[in-house]
C-alpha positions, -999 to +999 in steps of 0.1 A: -009-217-062-023-251-058-058-257-046-061-248-009-075-273+015-101-253+036-090-271+067-067-243+077-089-213+087-080-193+117-101-172+142-091-138+132-084-111+158-086-073+156-055-051+165-060-019+184-032+006+189-041+035+215-018+063+219+012+042+209+045+062+207+081+051+199+113+071+202+151+062+201+167+087+222+158+121+211+145+108+178+108+103+177+098+078+151+061+075+160+046+105+179+013+091+188-008+066+169-044+055+173-057+029+148-076-004+146-069-032+121-102-049+117-104-087+123-099-106+091-090-079+067-058-075+048-043-041+059-013-026+041+009-002+059+023+021+032+049+049+033+083+060+023+116+048+039+119+061+075+081+068+081+079+043+109+060+013+092+085-013+101+087-001+135+050-002+139+049-039+127+078-048+151+059-033+180+028-053+171+049-084+170+068-077+202+101-074+187+101-036+198+088-023+230+064+005+228+074+040+243+038+044+255+002+034+249-015+002+244-017-027+219-047-048+222-049-081+200-085-096+202-094-090+238-059-091+253-036-062+261-003-073+248+022-046+248+041-061+278+039-096+265+069-115+248+064-122+211+057-159+215+027-151+237+009-126+213-006-151+188+011-135+158+033-149+131+057-128+112+073-131+077+104-112+070+121-097+040+152-118+042+131-150+048+149-159+081+152-194+073+175-221+091+200-230+065+210-263+081+173-275+082+152-289+054+121-273+043+100-297+061+119-290+095+118-252+088+080-252+085+078-276+114+100-259+137+075-237+155+051-268+161+080-288+175+089-260+199+051-259+210+053-298+218+030-307+189+032-344+184+053-359+154+022-371+137+004-339+138+034-320+129+037-340+097+000-338+088+000-300+093+033-295+074+022-317+045-011-297+042+007-264+040+032-277+016+004-287-007-012-253-003+020-235-012+032-258-040+062-270-018+054-309-016+083-317-039+109-296-020+103-308+015+136-326+017+157-298+004+178-271+022+170-234+017+202-230-004+186-254-030+155-232-035+149-200-056+140-170-038+102-173-045+104-209-031+123-197+000+097-169+005+068-195+003+088-216+030+087-185+051+050-180+046+044-218+053+063-215+086+041-186+096+006-202+087+013-236+099+007-223+135-026-211+123-021-176+140-049-151+145-025-125+131-001-125+102+026-099+099+046-093+068+075-070+068+082-062+030+083-098+021+084-093-017+112-069-019+140-095-028+119-110-058+121-100-094+090-082-111+072-113-125+077-133-093+064-103-072+034-103-093+028-140-089+034-139-053+010-111-047-018-133-064-008-162-042-009-141-009-045-126-019-057-161-024-040-173+006-058-146+027-091-153+013-089-188+022-073-188+058-091-155+071-062-144+094-060-107+102-031-097+081-009-066+082+015-061+053+044-035+054+056-020+022+069+010+003+054-003-030+021+013-040+012-015-064+014-041-038-008-019-015-034-013-042-036-048-053-036-067-020-053-044+006-089-043+019-076-010+035-044+009+033-028+028+061-006+056+047+021+068+072+042+100+069+068+107+096+050+084+119+016+098+116-015+087+097-020+107+064-051+085+054-066+051+063-092+039+038-099+015+010-076+016-020-102+031-043-112+057-019-075+067-014-069+069-051-099+088-062-103+110-029-066+116-014-067+133+020-035+153+012-011+163-012+012+137+002-012+110-005-021+123-040+017+122-049+024+090-033-004+070-049-006+065-086+020+061-114+025+088-127+014+104-095-014+131-094-003+165-111-002+192-086-004+229-096-001+260-076-033+282-081-050+312-066-086+319-063-106+352-066-140+340-055-150+331-092-121+312-107-089+296-100-058+309-118-023+295-126+008+314-117+007+329-152-027+342-146-047+320-169-080+307-154-080+269-152-114+261-131-145+278-118-143+279-080-160+302-053-130+301-029-105+329-024-067+325-015-038+303-025-043+265-031-028+235-047-048+219-075-046+182-082-057+161-112-047+126-122-029+121-154-055+100-170-082+127-163-063+155-182-079+157-216-063+166-248-084+192-266-089+187-303-117+212-308-099+244-300-123+254-272-116+287-255-113+273-222-085+250-232-049+259-220-019+257-243+011+236-231+044+227-246+052+189-249+087+181-233+088+143-240+066+113-246+067+077-234+051+050-255+044+020-232+023-001-254-010+000-235-009+038-232+014+067-237+026+094-211+031+129-223+050+155-201+040+190-208+050+224-195+022+245-182+027+277-162+062+267-150+051+232-139+052+197-155+019+181-162+017+145-171-011+131-195-020+094-199-032+089-234-048+052-238-039+028-266-056+037-297-062+073-289-049+101-311-016+111-292-003+144-307+031+144-322+032+182-322+053+202-295+022+222-285-013+209-276-044+222-258-054+208-224-087+207-206-092+199-171-128+185-161-141+201-132-155+168-118-119+153-118-103+181-099-090+182-064-082+211-042-057+214-013-047+239+012-016+257+001+000+257+036-012+222+051-016+202+019-049+188+033-078+182+010-106+207+008-137+188+005-166+199-018-145+227-034-159+217-069-194+202-057-202+165-051-179+139-062-191+119-092-206+085-085-173+065-096-151+087-072-170+077-041 
């Protein structure tokens, strides 16, 4: 992205949802939601298809009416206001550009409707065009642009209004991998410069981890976790979060505790723990250690396959009827044999309730410094 003129910097507004619900007939999409998106932060709403994230976005924008509850933007209660009265601008997955208009006219459209003078419109559109690298394309129609350029036009149309709230509904889904990466970098820089409160809906965890100040993870319309990317990765609040974040996701193993150790389904001890009952044990693939010393505490596992990805390798091994994935970094001694010994560092383990899937804090003592 070109250097951004700091002249565009908006007065950000917080977004508070209190007891918000949404149903379609007998289908409840959002049972009840209480959350606040902080002013000036970049919040990513993340979750699988059908979890209610786009519905949440559309209720904030006013494109969907709430079933109940309140939406407050800044100091105004807005759930009964029309979209144009809410001070939000939205960028859609399909760009939603006017095909018969030039890039200039698409960006300027909302200003023209608002009665902004012709001279002021030109000044603001040219500023946004320089910001987004679109100056040479202002006379073109959307059909003459690439997908990435069209997405920039859609973003330009949103920010030219200098809104207090920017809403993005899976805006990068139609771009190829390299362009998604480049556009993520541009969006992060854009947010840093203009300061609008930004809510970004996606099902892509990479977008969430790289863009967000905070991530809101939804599951069937309910909040699983709302925290910083680092906290969510290192301290997932549930098995759902642990398996949704990370590539490969966290390994989850069924274990039982006898008050001194946790045992796998085949009876082998895997970790010391003072709890009794059935649990789910989690560990990230990069935290599983391949043991080369033959330690008595190491567990034998059978390697099923290996993926070499250049920077690292991923091993998949059978352990007590479950598949454990291990990431071995570039330059490490990745075993070629079909059997290997694995160790599970206590400070890297996570314990979850077997029934609810919720995390059990402090099961293995205090978290290490880099996990906090």
